[in-house]
C-alpha positions in Angstrom: 28.2 5.1 2.4 28.3 4.6 -1.4 27.1 7.5 -3.5 24.7 5.3 -5.4 23.0 4.3 -2.1 22.7 7.9 -0.9 21.2 9.0 -4.3 18.8 6.0 -4.3 17.6 6.7 -0.8 17.2 10.4 -1.6 15.1 9.6 -4.7 12.9 7.2 -2.8 12.4 9.7 0.0 11.6 12.4 -2.5 9.2 10.1 -4.2 7.5 9.4 -0.9 7.1 13.2 -0.3 5.6 13.7 -3.8 3.1 10.8 -3.2 2.3 12.4 0.2 1.5 15.7 -1.5 -0.7 14.0 -4.0 -2.5 12.1 -1.3 -3.3 15.3 0.5 -4.4 17.2 -2.6 -6.7 14.4 -3.7 -8.6 14.1 -0.4 -12.3 13.7 -1.1 -11.7 12.1 -4.5 -11.3 8.4 -5.4 -7.7 9.1 -6.3 -6.6 8.8 -2.7 -6.5 5.0 -3.0 -4.0 5.1 -5.9 -1.9 7.6 -3.9 -1.9 5.2 -0.9 -0.7 2.4 -3.1 2.0 4.7 -4.5 3.2 5.4 -0.9 3.2 1.6 -0.1 5.1 0.8 -3.3 7.7 3.5 -2.7 8.2 2.3 0.8 9.0 -1.2 -0.6 11.4 0.4 -3.0 13.1 2.2 -0.2 13.3 -1.0 1.8 14.8 -2.7 -1.3 17.5 0.0 -1.6 18.5 -0.6 2.0 18.4 -4.4 1.7 20.6 -4.4 -1.4 23.2 -2.5 0.5 23.2 -4.8 3.5 22.2 -8.3 2.3 24.2 -10.6 0.1 22.5 -11.5 -3.2 20.2 -14.5 -2.8 16.7 -15.8 -3.2 15.1 -13.6 -0.6 16.6 -10.5 -2.1 15.4 -11.5 -5.5 11.9 -12.1 -4.2 11.9 -8.7 -2.5 13.0 -7.1 -5.8 10.1 -8.9 -7.6 7.5 -7.9 -4.9 8.6 -4.3 -5.0 8.6 -4.2 -8.8 5.1 -5.7 -9.0 3.8 -3.2 -6.4 4.5 -0.4 -8.9 1.6 -1.7 -10.9 -0.9 -1.2 -8.1 -1.5 2.6 -8.3 -2.7 2.3 -11.9 -4.8 -0.8 -11.1 -6.4 1.2 -8.4 -7.3 4.0 -10.9 -9.1 1.5 -13.1 -11.6 0.8 -10.3 -11.8 4.4 -9.0 -15.5 5.0 -9.3 -17.9 5.3 -6.4 -19.3 3.3 -4.7 -17.2 0.3 -5.7 -13.8 2.0 -5.3 -13.3 0.8 -1.8 -14.0 -2.9 -2.6 -11.8 -2.6 -5.6 -8.8 -2.2 -3.4 -9.2 -5.8 -2.3 -9.0 -6.8 -5.9 -5.7 -4.8 -6.3 -4.3 -6.4 -3.1 -5.3 -9.9 -4.2 -3.7 -9.4 -7.6 -0.5 -8.3 -6.0 -0.4 -11.2 -3.6 -1.3 -13.8 -6.2 1.4 -12.6 -8.6 4.1 -12.4 -5.8 3.1 -15.6 -4.1 3.1 -17.7 -7.3 6.6 -16.6 -8.1 7.7 -17.1 -4.5 6.3 -20.7 -4.4 8.2 -21.6 -7.6 11.4 -20.1 -6.2 11.2 -21.8 -2.8 9.9 -25.2 -4.2 12.2 -25.3 -7.2 16.0 -25.7 -7.6 16.4 -22.4 -9.4 18.5 -19.7 -8.0 16.3 -16.9 -9.2 12.7 -16.3 -10.3 11.7 -17.7 -13.7 8.3 -16.6 -14.8 6.1 -18.5 -17.3 5.5 -16.8 -20.6 1.9 -16.1 -19.7 3.0 -14.2 -16.6 5.6 -12.2 -18.6 3.0 -11.2 -21.2 0.6 -10.2 -18.5 3.1 -8.0 -16.7 4.3 -6.5 -20.0 0.6 -5.7 -20.7 0.3 -3.9 -17.4 3.4 -1.8 -18.2 1.9 -0.8 -21.5 -1.5 0.0 -19.9 -0.3 3.2 -18.3 0.9 5.0 -21.4 -2.2 3.8 -23.3 -4.5 5.2 -20.6 -2.7 8.6 -20.3 -1.3 9.0 -23.8 -3.9 11.6 -24.8 -3.7 13.6 -21.6 -1.3 16.2 -20.2 0.3 13.4 -18.1 1.5 11.4 -21.1 5.2 12.1 -20.3 4.8 10.9 -16.7 3.1 7.7 -17.9 6.0 7.0 -20.3 8.6 7.6 -17.5 6.8 5.3 -15.1 6.5 2.6 -17.8 10.2 3.0 -18.5 11.0 2.6 -14.8 8.8 -0.5 -14.5 10.5 -2.0 -17.5 14.0 -1.4 -16.1 13.1 -2.6 -12.7 11.3 -5.7 -13.9 13.6 -6.4 -16.8 15.4 -9.3 -15.1 12.1 -11.1 -14.6 10.7 -10.4 -18.0 13.7 -11.7 -19.9 15.2 -8.3 -20.7 18.7 -9.0 -19.3 20.1 -10.2 -16.1 20.1 -8.5 -12.7 22.4 -5.5 -12.5 22.9 -3.0 -9.6 22.1 -0.1 -11.9 18.5 -1.2 -12.5 17.0 0.0 -9.2 18.6 3.6 -9.1 17.7 4.1 -12.8 14.1 3.0 -12.2 13.9 5.4 -9.2 15.1 8.2 -11.4 12.3 7.5 -13.9 9.7 7.2 -11.1 10.8 10.4 -9.5 10.8 12.4 -12.7 7.4 10.9 -13.6 6.0 12.1 -10.3 7.8 15.5 -10.4 6.7 16.5 -13.9 2.9 16.9 -13.2 3.7 18.8 -10.0 6.0 21.3 -11.9 3.4 21.5 -14.8 0.6 22.3 -12.4 2.7 24.9 -10.5 3.1 26.8 -13.8 -0.4 26.0 -15.2 -2.8 28.9 -15.7 -6.4 28.0 -16.3 -7.0 29.2 -19.9 -9.9 26.9 -20.6 -12.4 29.8 -20.4 -15.1 28.0 -18.4 -15.5 26.0 -15.2 -17.1 23.2 -17.2 -14.0 22.7 -19.3 -11.8 22.8 -16.1 -13.9 20.1 -14.6 -13.7 17.9 -17.6 -9.9 18.3 -17.9 -9.5 17.4 -14.2 -11.2 14.1 -14.8 -9.6 13.5 -18.1 -6.0 14.1 -16.9 -6.5 12.5 -13.5 -8.2 9.3 -14.5 -7.1 8.9 -18.1 -8.9 7.5 -21.2 -10.4 4.5 -19.4 -12.8 6.7 -17.4 -12.7 9.8 -19.6 -14.1 8.0 -22.6 -16.9 6.5 -20.6 -17.9 9.8 -19.1 -17.7 11.5 -22.5 -20.0 8.8 -23.9 -22.6 9.2 -21.2 -22.6 13.0 -21.6 -23.0 12.8 -25.4 -25.8 10.2 -25.1 -27.7 12.7 -22.8 -26.8 15.5 -25.3 -28.5 13.6 -28.1 -31.6 12.9 -26.1 -32.0 16.5 -25.0 -30.8 17.9 -28.3 -28.1 20.1 -27.0 -26.1 22.1 -29.6 -22.8 20.8 -28.2 -21.0 17.6 -27.7 -18.2 16.7 -25.3 -15.0 15.9 -27.0 -11.5 15.1 -25.6 -10.7 18.8 -26.0 -13.9 20.1 -24.3 -17.3 21.2 -25.4 -17.7 21.7 -29.2 -20.5 22.9 -31.3 -22.3 20.2 -33.2 -22.1 22.3 -36.4 -18.4 22.9 -36.0 -18.6 26.5 -35.2 -15.6 28.1 -33.4 -17.8 29.5 -30.6 -20.2 27.5 -28.5 -23.4 29.4 -27.7 -25.5 28.0 -24.9 -28.6 29.3 -23.3 -28.7 29.6 -19.5 -31.0 26.6 -19.3 -28.8 24.5 -21.5 -25.6 25.4 -19.6 -27.4 24.5 -16.3 -28.4 21.1 -17.7 -25.0 20.3 -19.0 -23.4 21.3 -15.7 -26.0 19.2 -13.8 -25.2 16.2 -16.0 -21.5 16.6 -15.5 -21.9 17.0 -11.8 -23.9 13.8 -11.5 -21.2 11.8 -13.4 -18.2 13.5 -11.8 -19.6 13.0 -8.3 -18.6 9.3 -8.8 -15.0 10.4 -8.9 -14.3 13.9 -7.6 -15.8 16.3 -5.0 -18.0 18.5 -7.1 -17.5 21.6 -4.9 -13.7 21.5 -5.4 -13.6 20.7 -9.1 -12.7 24.2 -10.1 -10.1 24.6 -7.4 -7.9 21.9 -5.8 -9.0 19.1 -8.1 -7.6 20.7 -11.2 -4.2 20.7 -9.6 -3.7 17.1 -8.8 0.1 16.5 -9.3 0.6 12.8 -9.2 -2.4 11.4 -11.0 -0.1 8.6 -12.9 2.6 7.8 -10.5 3.9 4.5 -10.5 
């Protein structure tokens, strides 16, 4: 068995294990659906590894590469709809998007005389935008490196369809390396991480910010600060946590104000995470951005 095939299979199996750990640790939150999509996508990548070793290059194999590559977009798309109660229905949107993108390319391949998939410019721009969406969503979080690695893997894997060079055997194993490192980095970081935030409120906020990215983090921050203005709290929620309105280094809150802030955050975070676990398991989610 070729060394490249063994390494590729090992990376795919390792990635499946990391997704499995993430799925287990995110039980009770709305991040379980993105983890499930990650498991499905990695399963297709593993199938692609085995198929490329056994099947002669042809239209069917090209379509499988395309379908597996497009599936790596699904976890992030699932995160964008990960708010209760619509998070369950949103998964049908993710599935529909994947099927539409794959079936349109498949129809063109089958009906046409081309030997490989040729995407219209609009589709190429759309898929490139989805690749850029991950780093944009997680750039200001502790998972920025994972987002960049995943985007690099997607670009390498989908390069032949986006006009970034022809098919080459090195694309799949290289993409798997990027995906594996992208999933491994948050796990290693959380293994070493010590909670130095100084408060449970900060830990809850960072769990949401790093797990769901800027798309949901900014919306929650806006809602909290709107409530803070109405109730005249002396603090505002920023990307780095609670800060005094006057810019003081120490935030001084009365017992009543702290209870109000915690209640407000709990109400908002209940749409995403399990409130009772925010200070424990939810702060240690390892694969919040996986491919």
